[in-house]
CHARMM-style PDB file with segment names, atoms N, HN, CA, C and O in Angstrom:
ATOM      1  N   UNK     1       1.194   3.032  -5.540  1.00  0.00      PROA
ATOM      2  CA  UNK     1       1.872   3.772  -4.495  1.00  0.00      PROA
ATOM      3  C   UNK     1       1.228   3.468  -3.151  1.00  0.00      PROA
ATOM      4  O   UNK     1       0.052   3.115  -3.062  1.00  0.00      PROA
ATOM      5  N   UNK     2       2.020   3.613  -2.134  1.00  0.00      PROA
ATOM      6  HN  UNK     2       2.975   3.900  -2.206  1.00  0.00      PROA
ATOM      7  CA  UNK     2       1.500   3.438  -0.789  1.00  0.00      PROA
ATOM      8  C   UNK     2       0.913   4.757  -0.294  1.00  0.00      PROA
ATOM      9  O   UNK     2       1.235   5.828  -0.809  1.00  0.00      PROA
ATOM     10  N   UNK     3       0.060   4.661   0.697  1.00  0.00      PROA
ATOM     11  HN  UNK     3      -0.202   3.791   1.115  1.00  0.00      PROA
ATOM     12  CA  UNK     3      -0.581   5.856   1.241  1.00  0.00      PROA
ATOM     13  C   UNK     3       0.455   6.822   1.804  1.00  0.00      PROA
ATOM     14  O   UNK     3       0.295   8.037   1.685  1.00  0.00      PROA
ATOM     15  N   UNK     4       1.510   6.301   2.412  1.00  0.00      PROA
ATOM     16  HN  UNK     4       1.640   5.314   2.509  1.00  0.00      PROA
ATOM     17  CA  UNK     4       2.535   7.184   2.971  1.00  0.00      PROA
ATOM     18  C   UNK     4       3.222   7.991   1.877  1.00  0.00      PROA
ATOM     19  O   UNK     4       3.618   9.134   2.107  1.00  0.00      PROA
ATOM     20  N   UNK     5       3.367   7.412   0.696  1.00  0.00      PROA
ATOM     21  HN  UNK     5       3.045   6.484   0.509  1.00  0.00      PROA
ATOM     22  CA  UNK     5       3.980   8.137  -0.413  1.00  0.00      PROA
ATOM     23  C   UNK     5       3.042   9.236  -0.917  1.00  0.00      PROA
ATOM     24  O   UNK     5       3.497  10.310  -1.311  1.00  0.00      PROA
ATOM     25  N   UNK     6       1.744   8.970  -0.904  1.00  0.00      PROA
ATOM     26  HN  UNK     6       1.374   8.098  -0.584  1.00  0.00      PROA
ATOM     27  CA  UNK     6       0.777   9.985  -1.309  1.00  0.00      PROA
ATOM     28  C   UNK     6       0.732  11.133  -0.303  1.00  0.00      PROA
ATOM     29  O   UNK     6       0.516  12.284  -0.684  1.00  0.00      PROA
ATOM     30  N   UNK     7       0.934  10.827   0.969  1.00  0.00      PROA
ATOM     31  HN  UNK     7       1.110   9.893   1.278  1.00  0.00      PROA
ATOM     32  CA  UNK     7       0.874  11.871   1.994  1.00  0.00      PROA
ATOM     33  C   UNK     7       2.022  12.874   1.854  1.00  0.00      PROA
ATOM     34  O   UNK     7       1.923  14.003   2.334  1.00  0.00      PROA
ATOM     35  N   UNK     8       3.106  12.463   1.200  1.00  0.00      PROA
ATOM     36  HN  UNK     8       3.187  11.546   0.811  1.00  0.00      PROA
ATOM     37  CA  UNK     8       4.245  13.366   1.003  1.00  0.00      PROA
ATOM     38  C   UNK     8       3.991  14.381  -0.105  1.00  0.00      PROA
ATOM     39  O   UNK     8       4.739  15.351  -0.231  1.00  0.00      PROA
ATOM     40  N   UNK     9       2.951  14.177  -0.912  1.00  0.00      PROA
ATOM     41  HN  UNK     9       2.343  13.389  -0.811  1.00  0.00      PROA
ATOM     42  CA  UNK     9       2.651  15.070  -2.024  1.00  0.00      PROA
ATOM     43  C   UNK     9       1.834  16.271  -1.556  1.00  0.00      PROA
ATOM     44  O   UNK     9       1.146  16.212  -0.536  1.00  0.00      PROA
ATOM     45  N   UNK    10       1.920  17.342  -2.305  1.00  0.00      PROA
ATOM     46  HN  UNK    10       2.479  17.389  -3.133  1.00  0.00      PROA
ATOM     47  CA  UNK    10       1.115  18.535  -1.988  1.00  0.00      PROA
ATOM     48  C   UNK    10      -0.312  18.322  -2.501  1.00  0.00      PROA
ATOM     49  O   UNK    10      -0.586  17.359  -3.217  1.00  0.00      PROA
ATOM     50  N   UNK    11      -1.208  19.226  -2.128  1.00  0.00      PROA
ATOM     51  HN  UNK    11      -0.985  20.008  -1.547  1.00  0.00      PROA
ATOM     52  CA  UNK    11      -2.602  19.118  -2.550  1.00  0.00      PROA
ATOM     53  C   UNK    11      -2.712  19.220  -4.063  1.00  0.00      PROA
ATOM     54  O   UNK    11      -3.478  18.480  -4.681  1.00  0.00      PROA
ATOM     55  N   UNK    12      -1.959  20.126  -4.662  1.00  0.00      PROA
ATOM     56  HN  UNK    12      -1.337  20.727  -4.160  1.00  0.00      PROA
ATOM     57  CA  UNK    12      -2.000  20.276  -6.121  1.00  0.00      PROA
ATOM     58  C   UNK    12      -1.519  19.012  -6.825  1.00  0.00      PROA
ATOM     59  O   UNK    12      -2.088  18.593  -7.833  1.00  0.00      PROA
ATOM     60  N   UNK    13      -0.457  18.409  -6.278  1.00  0.00      PROA
ATOM     61  HN  UNK    13       0.006  18.749  -5.460  1.00  0.00      PROA
ATOM     62  CA  UNK    13       0.061  17.167  -6.860  1.00  0.00      PROA
ATOM     63  C   UNK    13      -0.942  16.032  -6.705  1.00  0.00      PROA
ATOM     64  O   UNK    13      -1.070  15.184  -7.588  1.00  0.00      PROA
ATOM     65  N   UNK    14      -1.648  16.017  -5.588  1.00  0.00      PROA
ATOM     66  HN  UNK    14      -1.544  16.706  -4.871  1.00  0.00      PROA
ATOM     67  CA  UNK    14      -2.659  14.982  -5.369  1.00  0.00      PROA
ATOM     68  C   UNK    14      -3.821  15.125  -6.347  1.00  0.00      PROA
ATOM     69  O   UNK    14      -4.329  14.130  -6.865  1.00  0.00      PROA
ATOM     70  N   UNK    15      -4.236  16.354  -6.595  1.00  0.00      PROA
ATOM     71  HN  UNK    15      -3.824  17.162  -6.175  1.00  0.00      PROA
ATOM     72  CA  UNK    15      -5.320  16.593  -7.547  1.00  0.00      PROA
ATOM     73  C   UNK    15      -4.896  16.134  -8.934  1.00  0.00      PROA
ATOM     74  O   UNK    15      -5.674  15.505  -9.651  1.00  0.00      PROA
ATOM     75  N   UNK    16      -3.665  16.449  -9.308  1.00  0.00      PROA
ATOM     76  HN  UNK    16      -3.033  16.960  -8.725  1.00  0.00      PROA
ATOM     77  CA  UNK    16      -3.137  16.017 -10.603  1.00  0.00      PROA
ATOM     78  C   UNK    16      -3.065  14.493 -10.673  1.00  0.00      PROA
ATOM     79  O   UNK    16      -3.411  13.895 -11.691  1.00  0.00      PROA
ATOM     80  N   UNK    17      -2.616  13.877  -9.595  1.00  0.00      PROA
ATOM     81  HN  UNK    17      -2.335  14.363  -8.768  1.00  0.00      PROA
ATOM     82  CA  UNK    17      -2.511  12.413  -9.544  1.00  0.00      PROA
ATOM     83  C   UNK    17      -3.889  11.772  -9.669  1.00  0.00      PROA
ATOM     84  O   UNK    17      -4.042  10.747 -10.333  1.00  0.00      PROA
ATOM     85  N   UNK    18      -4.895  12.378  -9.028  1.00  0.00      PROA
ATOM     86  HN  UNK    18      -4.771  13.210  -8.488  1.00  0.00      PROA
ATOM     87  CA  UNK    18      -6.256  11.855  -9.119  1.00  0.00      PROA
ATOM     88  C   UNK    18      -6.763  11.898 -10.562  1.00  0.00      PROA
ATOM     89  O   UNK    18      -7.401  10.954 -11.029  1.00  0.00      PROA
ATOM     90  N   UNK    19      -6.478  12.993 -11.261  1.00  0.00      PROA
ATOM     91  HN  UNK    19      -5.961  13.760 -10.882  1.00  0.00      PROA
ATOM     92  CA  UNK    19      -6.890  13.110 -12.662  1.00  0.00      PROA
ATOM     93  C   UNK    19      -6.192  12.064 -13.525  1.00  0.00      PROA
ATOM     94  O   UNK    19      -6.817  11.448 -14.389  1.00  0.00      PROA
ATOM     95  N   UNK    20      -4.899  11.865 -13.290  1.00  0.00      PROA
ATOM     96  HN  UNK    20      -4.392  12.365 -12.588  1.00  0.00      PROA
ATOM     97  CA  UNK    20      -4.141  10.867 -14.048  1.00  0.00      PROA
ATOM     98  C   UNK    20      -4.697   9.467 -13.813  1.00  0.00      PROA
ATOM     99  O   UNK    20      -4.854   8.684 -14.750  1.00  0.00      PROA
ATOM    100  N   UNK    21      -4.992   9.163 -12.550  1.00  0.00      PROA
ATOM    101  HN  UNK    21      -4.864   9.799 -11.789  1.00  0.00      PROA
ATOM    102  CA  UNK    21      -5.521   7.838 -12.222  1.00  0.00      PROA
ATOM    103  C   UNK    21      -6.917   7.630 -12.805  1.00  0.00      PROA
ATOM    104  O   UNK    21      -7.259   6.528 -13.235  1.00  0.00      PROA
ATOM    105  N   UNK    22      -7.719   8.690 -12.816  1.00  0.00      PROA
ATOM    106  HN  UNK    22      -7.441   9.585 -12.466  1.00  0.00      PROA
ATOM    107  CA  UNK    22      -9.057   8.581 -13.405  1.00  0.00      PROA
ATOM    108  C   UNK    22      -8.977   8.307 -14.899  1.00  0.00      PROA
ATOM    109  O   UNK    22      -9.742   7.504 -15.432  1.00  0.00      PROA
ATOM    110  N   UNK    23      -8.048   8.975 -15.572  1.00  0.00      PROA
ATOM    111  HN  UNK    23      -7.426   9.628 -15.139  1.00  0.00      PROA
ATOM    112  CA  UNK    23      -7.858   8.723 -16.999  1.00  0.00      PROA
ATOM    113  C   UNK    23      -7.346   7.304 -17.241  1.00  0.00      PROA
ATOM    114  O   UNK    23      -7.760   6.637 -18.189  1.00  0.00      PROA
ATOM    115  N   UNK    24      -6.447   6.855 -16.379  1.00  0.00      PROA
ATOM    116  HN  UNK    24      -6.110   7.397 -15.608  1.00  0.00      PROA
ATOM    117  CA  UNK    24      -5.920   5.497 -16.508  1.00  0.00      PROA
ATOM    118  C   UNK    24      -7.033   4.470 -16.297  1.00  0.00      PROA
ATOM    119  O   UNK    24      -7.090   3.457 -16.995  1.00  0.00      PROA
ATOM    120  N   UNK    25      -7.917   4.738 -15.329  1.00  0.00      PROA
ATOM    121  HN  UNK    25      -7.871   5.560 -14.763  1.00  0.00      PROA
ATOM    122  CA  UNK    25      -9.025   3.824 -15.077  1.00  0.00      PROA
ATOM    123  C   UNK    25      -9.960   3.764 -16.279  1.00  0.00      PROA
ATOM    124  O   UNK    25     -10.432   2.690 -16.651  1.00  0.00      PROA
ATOM    125  N   UNK    26     -10.227   4.915 -16.881  1.00  0.00      PROA
ATOM    126  HN  UNK    26      -9.844   5.788 -16.578  1.00  0.00      PROA
ATOM    127  CA  UNK    26     -11.066   4.942 -18.072  1.00  0.00      PROA
ATOM    128  C   UNK    26     -10.451   4.082 -19.175  1.00  0.00      PROA
ATOM    129  O   UNK    26     -11.135   3.274 -19.803  1.00  0.00      PROA
ATOM    130  N   UNK    27      -9.136   4.271 -19.401  1.00  0.00      PROA
ATOM    131  HN  UNK    27      -8.581   4.927 -18.890  1.00  0.00      PROA
ATOM    132  CA  UNK    27      -8.462   3.493 -20.437  1.00  0.00      PROA
ATOM    133  C   UNK    27      -8.476   2.000 -20.129  1.00  0.00      PROA
ATOM    134  O   UNK    27      -8.648   1.181 -21.031  1.00  0.00      PROA
ATOM    135  N   UNK    28      -8.296   1.645 -18.858  1.00  0.00      PROA
ATOM    136  HN  UNK    28      -8.156   2.311 -18.125  1.00  0.00      PROA
ATOM    137  CA  UNK    28      -8.337   0.232 -18.470  1.00  0.00      PROA
ATOM    138  C   UNK    28      -9.726  -0.365 -18.703  1.00  0.00      PROA
ATOM    139  O   UNK    28      -9.852  -1.492 -19.180  1.00  0.00      PROA
ATOM    140  N   UNK    29     -10.768   0.402 -18.362  1.00  0.00      PROA
ATOM    141  HN  UNK    29     -10.666   1.318 -17.974  1.00  0.00      PROA
ATOM    142  CA  UNK    29     -12.132  -0.073 -18.589  1.00  0.00      PROA
ATOM    143  C   UNK    29     -12.396  -0.264 -20.076  1.00  0.00      PROA
ATOM    144  O   UNK    29     -13.056  -1.221 -20.483  1.00  0.00      PROA
ATOM    145  N   UNK    30     -11.876   0.654 -20.880  1.00  0.00      PROA
ATOM    146  HN  UNK    30     -11.340   1.431 -20.550  1.00  0.00      PROA
ATOM    147  CA  UNK    30     -12.050   0.563 -22.324  1.00  0.00      PROA
ATOM    148  C   UNK    30     -11.339  -0.673 -22.861  1.00  0.00      PROA
ATOM    149  O   UNK    30     -11.899  -1.408 -23.675  1.00  0.00      PROA
ATOM    150  N   UNK    31     -10.120  -0.902 -22.413  1.00  0.00      PROA
ATOM    151  HN  UNK    31      -9.666  -0.305 -21.752  1.00  0.00      PROA
ATOM    152  CA  UNK    31      -9.374  -2.086 -22.838  1.00  0.00      PROA
ATOM    153  C   UNK    31     -10.084  -3.364 -22.401  1.00  0.00      PROA
ATOM    154  O   UNK    31     -10.132  -4.340 -23.149  1.00  0.00      PROA
ATOM    155  N   UNK    32     -10.630  -3.356 -21.197  1.00  0.00      PROA
ATOM    156  HN  UNK    32     -10.591  -2.563 -20.589  1.00  0.00      PROA
ATOM    157  CA  UNK    32     -11.334  -4.534 -20.685  1.00  0.00      PROA
ATOM    158  C   UNK    32     -12.577  -4.820 -21.528  1.00  0.00      PROA
ATOM    159  O   UNK    32     -12.872  -5.976 -21.832  1.00  0.00      PROA
ATOM    160  N   UNK    33     -13.298  -3.772 -21.900  1.00  0.00      PROA
ATOM    161  HN  UNK    33     -13.059  -2.833 -21.653  1.00  0.00      PROA
ATOM    162  CA  UNK    33     -14.519  -3.936 -22.686  1.00  0.00      PROA
ATOM    163  C   UNK    33     -14.223  -4.474 -24.082  1.00  0.00      PROA
ATOM    164  O   UNK    33     -15.029  -5.205 -24.657  1.00  0.00      PROA
ATOM    165  N   UNK    34     -13.068  -4.110 -24.619  1.00  0.00      PROA
ATOM    166  HN  UNK    34     -12.412  -3.517 -24.151  1.00  0.00      PROA
ATOM    167  CA  UNK    34     -12.724  -4.567 -25.965  1.00  0.00      PROA
ATOM    168  C   UNK    34     -11.922  -5.867 -25.949  1.00  0.00      PROA
ATOM    169  O   UNK    34     -11.538  -6.377 -27.001  1.00  0.00      PROA
ATOM    170  N   UNK    35     -11.674  -6.397 -24.760  1.00  0.00      PROA
ATOM    171  HN  UNK    35     -11.986  -5.983 -23.906  1.00  0.00      PROA
ATOM    172  CA  UNK    35     -10.976  -7.670 -24.648  1.00  0.00      PROA
ATOM    173  C   UNK    35      -9.473  -7.571 -24.792  1.00  0.00      PROA
ATOM    174  O   UNK    35      -8.813  -8.583 -25.029  1.00  0.00      PROA
ATOM    175  N   UNK    36      -8.915  -6.385 -24.656  1.00  0.00      PROA
ATOM    176  HN  UNK    36      -9.450  -5.563 -24.464  1.00  0.00      PROA
ATOM    177  CA  UNK    36      -7.476  -6.193 -24.816  1.00  0.00      PROA
ATOM    178  C   UNK    36      -6.715  -6.195 -23.499  1.00  0.00      PROA
ATOM    179  O   UNK    36      -5.484  -6.188 -23.502  1.00  0.00      PROA
ATOM    180  N   UNK    37      -7.423  -6.205 -22.373  1.00  0.00      PROA
ATOM    181  HN  UNK    37      -8.423  -6.212 -22.371  1.00  0.00      PROA
ATOM    182  CA  UNK    37      -6.775  -6.124 -21.064  1.00  0.00      PROA
ATOM    183  C   UNK    37      -6.430  -7.522 -20.573  1.00  0.00      PROA
ATOM    184  O   UNK    37      -7.316  -8.356 -20.382  1.00  0.00      PROA
ATOM    185  N   UNK    38      -5.138  -7.776 -20.368  1.00  0.00      PROA
ATOM    186  HN  UNK    38      -4.419  -7.098 -20.523  1.00  0.00      PROA
ATOM    187  CA  UNK    38      -4.698  -9.090 -19.902  1.00  0.00      PROA
ATOM    188  C   UNK    38      -4.754  -9.203 -18.385  1.00  0.00      PROA
ATOM    189  O   UNK    38      -5.170 -10.233 -17.854  1.00  0.00      PROA
ATOM    190  N   UNK    39      -4.339  -8.152 -17.686  1.00  0.00      PROA
ATOM    191  HN  UNK    39      -4.002  -7.316 -18.118  1.00  0.00      PROA
ATOM    192  CA  UNK    39      -4.277  -8.185 -16.231  1.00  0.00      PROA
ATOM    193  C   UNK    39      -5.436  -7.375 -15.652  1.00  0.00      PROA
ATOM    194  O   UNK    39      -5.332  -6.158 -15.500  1.00  0.00      PROA
ATOM    195  N   UNK    40      -6.531  -8.045 -15.332  1.00  0.00      PROA
ATOM    196  HN  UNK    40      -6.616  -9.034 -15.455  1.00  0.00      PROA
ATOM    197  CA  UNK    40      -7.711  -7.343 -14.826  1.00  0.00      PROA
ATOM    198  C   UNK    40      -7.520  -6.832 -13.402  1.00  0.00      PROA
ATOM    199  O   UNK    40      -8.315  -6.019 -12.931  1.00  0.00      PROA
ATOM    200  N   UNK    41      -6.492  -7.288 -12.716  1.00  0.00      PROA
ATOM    201  HN  UNK    41      -5.846  -7.949 -13.099  1.00  0.00      PROA
ATOM    202  CA  UNK    41      -6.216  -6.801 -11.360  1.00  0.00      PROA
ATOM    203  C   UNK    41      -5.843  -5.321 -11.369  1.00  0.00      PROA
ATOM    204  O   UNK    41      -5.953  -4.647 -10.344  1.00  0.00      PROA
ATOM    205  N   UNK    42      -5.405  -4.816 -12.510  1.00  0.00      PROA
ATOM    206  HN  UNK    42      -5.315  -5.363 -13.342  1.00  0.00      PROA
ATOM    207  CA  UNK    42      -5.060  -3.394 -12.615  1.00  0.00      PROA
ATOM    208  C   UNK    42      -6.276  -2.514 -12.367  1.00  0.00      PROA
ATOM    209  O   UNK    42      -6.144  -1.406 -11.846  1.00  0.00      PROA
ATOM    210  N   UNK    43      -7.458  -2.997 -12.737  1.00  0.00      PROA
ATOM    211  HN  UNK    43      -7.565  -3.897 -13.160  1.00  0.00      PROA
ATOM    212  CA  UNK    43      -8.680  -2.220 -12.514  1.00  0.00      PROA
ATOM    213  C   UNK    43      -8.878  -1.955 -11.025  1.00  0.00      PROA
ATOM    214  O   UNK    43      -9.070  -0.810 -10.614  1.00  0.00      PROA
ATOM    215  N   UNK    44      -8.831  -3.005 -10.227  1.00  0.00      PROA
ATOM    216  HN  UNK    44      -8.675  -3.935 -10.561  1.00  0.00      PROA
ATOM    217  CA  UNK    44      -9.043  -2.863  -8.787  1.00  0.00      PROA
ATOM    218  C   UNK    44      -7.939  -2.034  -8.150  1.00  0.00      PROA
ATOM    219  O   UNK    44      -8.206  -1.211  -7.274  1.00  0.00      PROA
ATOM    220  N   UNK    45      -6.705  -2.242  -8.581  1.00  0.00      PROA
ATOM    221  HN  UNK    45      -6.488  -2.910  -9.292  1.00  0.00      PROA
ATOM    222  CA  UNK    45      -5.577  -1.509  -8.024  1.00  0.00      PROA
ATOM    223  C   UNK    45      -5.713  -0.013  -8.301  1.00  0.00      PROA
ATOM    224  O   UNK    45      -5.432   0.811  -7.431  1.00  0.00      PROA
ATOM    225  N   UNK    46      -6.139   0.329  -9.497  1.00  0.00      PROA
ATOM    226  HN  UNK    46      -6.368  -0.341 -10.204  1.00  0.00      PROA
ATOM    227  CA  UNK    46      -6.302   1.741  -9.861  1.00  0.00      PROA
ATOM    228  C   UNK    46      -7.447   2.372  -9.090  1.00  0.00      PROA
ATOM    229  O   UNK    46      -7.334   3.507  -8.627  1.00  0.00      PROA
ATOM    230  N   UNK    47      -8.565   1.636  -8.947  1.00  0.00      PROA
ATOM    231  HN  UNK    47      -8.657   0.714  -9.323  1.00  0.00      PROA
ATOM    232  CA  UNK    47      -9.693   2.160  -8.149  1.00  0.00      PROA
ATOM    233  C   UNK    47      -9.271   2.418  -6.711  1.00  0.00      PROA
ATOM    234  O   UNK    47      -9.656   3.429  -6.124  1.00  0.00      PROA
ATOM    235  N   UNK    48      -8.486   1.516  -6.140  1.00  0.00      PROA
ATOM    236  HN  UNK    48      -8.172   0.695  -6.616  1.00  0.00      PROA
ATOM    237  CA  UNK    48      -8.033   1.688  -4.758  1.00  0.00      PROA
ATOM    238  C   UNK    48      -7.072   2.864  -4.630  1.00  0.00      PROA
ATOM    239  O   UNK    48      -7.094   3.583  -3.631  1.00  0.00      PROA
ATOM    240  N   UNK    49      -6.226   3.061  -5.645  1.00  0.00      PROA
ATOM    241  HN  UNK    49      -6.208   2.477  -6.457  1.00  0.00      PROA
ATOM    242  CA  UNK    49      -5.322   4.212  -5.624  1.00  0.00      PROA
ATOM    243  C   UNK    49      -6.102   5.518  -5.673  1.00  0.00      PROA
ATOM    244  O   UNK    49      -5.749   6.476  -4.985  1.00  0.00      PROA
ATOM    245  N   UNK    50      -7.162   5.564  -6.481  1.00  0.00      PROA
ATOM    246  HN  UNK    50      -7.448   4.786  -7.039  1.00  0.00      PROA
ATOM    247  CA  UNK    50      -8.010   6.759  -6.546  1.00  0.00      PROA
ATOM    248  C   UNK    50      -8.641   7.019  -5.180  1.00  0.00      PROA
ATOM    249  O   UNK    50      -8.698   8.162  -4.727  1.00  0.00      PROA
ATOM    250  N   UNK    51      -9.109   5.972  -4.534  1.00  0.00      PROA
ATOM    251  HN  UNK    51      -9.063   5.044  -4.903  1.00  0.00      PROA
ATOM    252  CA  UNK    51      -9.721   6.118  -3.208  1.00  0.00      PROA
ATOM    253  C   UNK    51      -8.705   6.626  -2.191  1.00  0.00      PROA
ATOM    254  O   UNK    51      -9.030   7.461  -1.347  1.00  0.00      PROA
ATOM    255  N   UNK    52      -7.468   6.119  -2.274  1.00  0.00      PROA
ATOM    256  HN  UNK    52      -7.204   5.441  -2.960  1.00  0.00      PROA
ATOM    257  CA  UNK    52      -6.424   6.585  -1.361  1.00  0.00      PROA
ATOM    258  C   UNK    52      -6.156   8.076  -1.553  1.00  0.00      PROA
ATOM    259  O   UNK    52      -6.054   8.828  -0.584  1.00  0.00      PROA
ATOM    260  N   UNK    53      -6.045   8.487  -2.800  1.00  0.00      PROA
ATOM    261  HN  UNK    53      -6.128   7.876  -3.587  1.00  0.00      PROA
ATOM    262  CA  UNK    53      -5.772   9.897  -3.089  1.00  0.00      PROA
ATOM    263  C   UNK    53      -6.912  10.769  -2.579  1.00  0.00      PROA
ATOM    264  O   UNK    53      -6.670  11.812  -1.971  1.00  0.00      PROA
ATOM    265  N   UNK    54      -8.149  10.352  -2.820  1.00  0.00      PROA
ATOM    266  HN  UNK    54      -8.345   9.505  -3.314  1.00  0.00      PROA
ATOM    267  CA  UNK    54      -9.293  11.148  -2.364  1.00  0.00      PROA
ATOM    268  C   UNK    54      -9.327  11.234  -0.844  1.00  0.00      PROA
ATOM    269  O   UNK    54      -9.628  12.292  -0.293  1.00  0.00      PROA
ATOM    270  N   UNK    55      -9.025  10.143  -0.165  1.00  0.00      PROA
ATOM    271  HN  UNK    55      -8.780   9.283  -0.612  1.00  0.00      PROA
ATOM    272  CA  UNK    55      -9.011  10.129   1.290  1.00  0.00      PROA
ATOM    273  C   UNK    55      -7.962  11.092   1.833  1.00  0.00      PROA
ATOM    274  O   UNK    55      -8.228  11.849   2.767  1.00  0.00      PROA
ATOM    275  N   UNK    56      -6.782  11.060   1.250  1.00  0.00      PROA
ATOM    276  HN  UNK    56      -6.566  10.445   0.491  1.00  0.00      PROA
ATOM    277  CA  UNK    56      -5.707  11.926   1.717  1.00  0.00      PROA
ATOM    278  C   UNK    56      -6.011  13.385   1.404  1.00  0.00      PROA
ATOM    279  O   UNK    56      -5.644  14.271   2.176  1.00  0.00      PROA
ATOM    280  N   UNK    57      -6.680  13.646   0.276  1.00  0.00      PROA
ATOM    281  HN  UNK    57      -6.978  12.926  -0.351  1.00  0.00      PROA
ATOM    282  CA  UNK    57      -7.099  15.025  -0.029  1.00  0.00      PROA
ATOM    283  C   UNK    57      -8.047  15.542   1.044  1.00  0.00      PROA
ATOM    284  O   UNK    57      -7.930  16.693   1.466  1.00  0.00      PROA
ATOM    285  N   UNK    58      -8.976  14.718   1.489  1.00  0.00      PROA
ATOM    286  HN  UNK    58      -9.071  13.783   1.147  1.00  0.00      PROA
ATOM    287  CA  UNK    58      -9.908  15.129   2.539  1.00  0.00      PROA
ATOM    288  C   UNK    58      -9.146  15.361   3.843  1.00  0.00      PROA
ATOM    289  O   UNK    58      -9.420  16.321   4.563  1.00  0.00      PROA
ATOM    290  N   UNK    59      -8.186  14.478   4.148  1.00  0.00      PROA
ATOM    291  HN  UNK    59      -7.964  13.697   3.563  1.00  0.00      PROA
ATOM    292  CA  UNK    59      -7.395  14.650   5.365  1.00  0.00      PROA
ATOM    293  C   UNK    59      -6.620  15.963   5.335  1.00  0.00      PROA
ATOM    294  O   UNK    59      -6.585  16.689   6.329  1.00  0.00      PROA
ATOM    295  N   UNK    60      -6.005  16.265   4.206  1.00  0.00      PROA
ATOM    296  HN  UNK    60      -6.034  15.675   3.399  1.00  0.00      PROA
ATOM    297  CA  UNK    60      -5.173  17.465   4.099  1.00  0.00      PROA
ATOM    298  C   UNK    60      -6.007  18.738   4.073  1.00  0.00      PROA
ATOM    299  O   UNK    60      -5.563  19.777   4.561  1.00  0.00      PROA
ATOM    300  N   UNK    61      -7.200  18.671   3.514  1.00  0.00      PROA
ATOM    301  HN  UNK    61      -7.560  17.827   3.117  1.00  0.00      PROA
ATOM    302  CA  UNK    61      -8.024  19.875   3.435  1.00  0.00      PROA
ATOM    303  C   UNK    61      -8.680  20.190   4.784  1.00  0.00      PROA
ATOM    304  O   UNK    61      -9.132  21.312   5.011  1.00  0.00      PROA
ATOM    305  N   UNK    62      -8.729  19.207   5.668  1.00  0.00      PROA
ATOM    306  HN  UNK    62      -8.362  18.295   5.484  1.00  0.00      PROA
ATOM    307  CA  UNK    62      -9.267  19.442   7.000  1.00  0.00      PROA
ATOM    308  C   UNK    62     -10.771  19.506   7.052  1.00  0.00      PROA
ATOM    309  O   UNK    62     -11.338  19.992   8.031  1.00  0.00      PROA
ATOM    310  N   UNK    63     -11.427  19.027   6.020  1.00  0.00      PROA
ATOM    311  HN  UNK    63     -10.966  18.632   5.225  1.00  0.00      PROA
ATOM    312  CA  UNK    63     -12.890  19.044   5.965  1.00  0.00      PROA
ATOM    313  C   UNK    63     -13.425  17.835   6.708  1.00  0.00      PROA
ATOM    314  O   UNK    63     -13.004  16.701   6.480  1.00  0.00      PROA
ATOM    315  N   UNK    64     -14.367  18.106   7.605  1.00  0.00      PROA
ATOM    316  HN  UNK    64     -14.710  19.027   7.791  1.00  0.00      PROA
ATOM    317  CA  UNK    64     -15.009  16.998   8.321  1.00  0.00      PROA
ATOM    318  C   UNK    64     -16.374  16.761   7.718  1.00  0.00      PROA
ATOM    319  O   UNK    64     -17.159  17.691   7.540  1.00  0.00      PROA
ATOM    320  N   UNK    65     -16.649  15.515   7.407  1.00  0.00      PROA
ATOM    321  HN  UNK    65     -16.010  14.759   7.551  1.00  0.00      PROA
ATOM    322  CA  UNK    65     -17.950  15.167   6.830  1.00  0.00      PROA
ATOM    323  C   UNK    65     -18.776  14.461   7.886  1.00  0.00      PROA
ATOM    324  O   UNK    65     -18.249  13.707   8.704  1.00  0.00      PROA
ATOM    325  N   UNK    66     -20.075  14.712   7.860  1.00  0.00      PROA
ATOM    326  HN  UNK    66     -20.503  15.325   7.195  1.00  0.00      PROA
ATOM    327  CA  UNK    66     -20.975  14.057   8.808  1.00  0.00      PROA
ATOM    328  C   UNK    66     -21.387  12.705   8.309  1.00  0.00      PROA
ATOM    329  OT1 UNK    66     -22.146  12.005   8.979  1.00  0.00      PROA
TER     330      UNK     66
END
């Protein structure tokens, strides 16, 4: 998904999406370790999606970090 599509989601939906992506990343890592993963680019794509969701969660919550 693109960042603009994530921005249209509510905070609760973003939290749920983050959990789903984390589970997907775990499964991808497991498949990679056992040699069953054909497309290793999915690992990087999923990690970047998790980062996008976390970034947008911080933006929406209005928390400023030093």
